C-alpha positions, 0 to 999 in steps of 0.5 A: 726132646724137651731137654734138647729144646731147653738146652738150645734155648738156654744156649741162645739166651746165654749167647745173647746175654754175652753179646749184650754185655760185651757190646756194653763193656767193650767201648769203655775198655777200648779207651783210656780216659784220665783226668789231668792234674794240670790245666789244659795248656800245661797238660798239652805242653807236659805230654809233648815234653814227656814224649820227646824226653822218652824218645818219641816224636811229636810231628803234629798237634791238632787244635780241634777247637780252633778248627771247629770255631773257624767253621762257626761252632763257637761253643766248642770247649778246648780240645787238642790231639797230639800225634806221637810216634816212636820211630823204632816201634813204627819201623818194627811194625811197618817193616812186615807186610802182614803188619802194615794193616795197623798203619790205619791207627798210626801214629799214636794219638793222645787227646787232651780236652776240657769238659764244660765244667773246666775239668781237663782229661787225657784220652787215648786208645787202650794199646795194651788191650788192642795189642792182645787182639792182634797177637804176634809182632803187633802185640809185642810192639804195641804192648811196649807202646802201651807201657811207654805211654803210661810212663809218659802220662802217669805223673800228670794223671789224677 
């Protein structure tokens, strides 16, 4: 009886510790954040150029700083979000009804922001990790997306 209680107690403590570690580590794993070698506007322009040269579309660049400043938040540092889309990848996911659930996180987004010290960072979702969570066709397509995004950005990341 004593061994059973000890075993159950150890199991519960193990589950709780695993959950705490997972909860602490996972947010950092979900995002890729890298410092840029370039200035803010140069980084945005280079990402747009690299995406287009790689066969991607850049349908919209959101100027978050300007939007927030219009609403009176003048202390906001520079921040733009590029929506990028590779039509073949998008179609290969969206053609399947069961895969359309990921349309909520499409198109891909890459953020470029300046911190209060003037450093420029590039942020995005960790599509490689996300792809593994979905499996199947989504994993295959998003795995390719992760590789292509990395290739688009690697020459401007410190």
